[in-house]
N, C-alpha and C positions, 0 to 999 in steps of 0.2 A: 504494500500500500504506500503510495507516495506521501510526502510530507504535507502537501496541500490538501489531499483528500483526508488525511488523518486529522488535520486542523479543522476541516469542515465537520467531521464527525464529532469532534469535541465541542464545536460551537453550536451544533444543533440543539444541545441541551440548554442553551442560553435564551431561547425563545424569541421574544420581541426585539431584543438587541442585536439579533443576527445580522441584518443588513449593515448596520453601523459598524459592527466589528469586522465584517468582511472588507469594508472600505478601508478601515484603519489598518487591517492586515496587509492589504495590497500596497498602501502607501508606505508602510514600514518596510516591506520587502523590497520595494523599489528604491527606497532611500539607502538602506544598509542592513546587513545582517551581522550579528555578532560573530566573533571567531568560533564560538562553541557550537554554531549551527542552530541556535535558538533565536526565535523571533519574538519580540515583545510587542503585544498589541494592546492598545488602550491609552488612556490619558490620565495623568494625575496619579491618585492612589489606586485606581482600578486597572492595574496592569495585569494582563493575562500572559503568562509565559508558557509557550508551547515548545515542546521538543519531540523528536521522533520516537523516543523510547518511553514516554510517560503514559501512554494509553494502554491499559490492560486488555488482554484478549477477552472477548466475551465468551461466556460459557454457552456452547452450542449443543452439547450432548446432555441428555438426561434431565432437561428442564421439566418436562411433563411428569416424569417419574418422581422427581423431587417434590414438585408441588402436590401431586396426587398423594404421595406418602404423608405429607404434612396435613393435607385437608381430610384424608380418610381417617387418620388418627383423631383429629379434632372432631369429626362428625361422629365417630364411635363414642368418644367421651361425652359429647353433648347428648347423644341419644340415650346413653346409660344414665346420665343425670336426670333427664326428663322422665325416663321409665321409673327410676327409683322414687322421684318426687311424686309421680302419679300413684305408684303403689302405696306409699306411706301417707300421702296426703289425701287420696280419694278412695282407693279400693279398700284399704284396711278399715277406715272409719265406716264405710258403707257396710262391710261385712259385720262389723261390731254392732251397728244399728239394727241390721236384720236379725242378728242373733238375740239382741236384747228384746226386740219386738216379739219374736216367736217363742221366747223362753216362757212368757206368761200368757200367751195367746190361747184363748178358748174359742174354737170355731163354732161350737154349738151355741154359746152365749151370743156371739156376734150374729149368727143366723137368726136367733130368736128376736134380737133387737130389730133386725132388718124386716122380719116378717110382721112384727107388731107395727112398724112404721108404714107398711103397705107397699114395699118395694116390689115384692114378688106377686105375679098375677095367678100363679098356679097353686099357691098355698094361702089359706085364710086363717 
């Protein structure tokens, strides 16, 4: 990759300042380069120093596997948390409420109260 192309890759992360920085880079290159092969682009305290060896190589292999591993572990942990909170926050209290209700429930007494209230048509 040439130095100019590498500098453009670096500058694409700078967003809206990109056209201004390209113009400064061209004028700096036209005027003079330092002996170390580095070009200083910018004005005042905002000087960006670019050199050929400063850009790290991007990771091209295994990106999907790495992200999937992270997100699958996270999804499993979240689902286990939701399942545990449902079990202990909803299902267990519901089971206890049913057990308490049917512990002292008398179906014949309930039937007689409904029959006296006139709910059933077949019994008087």
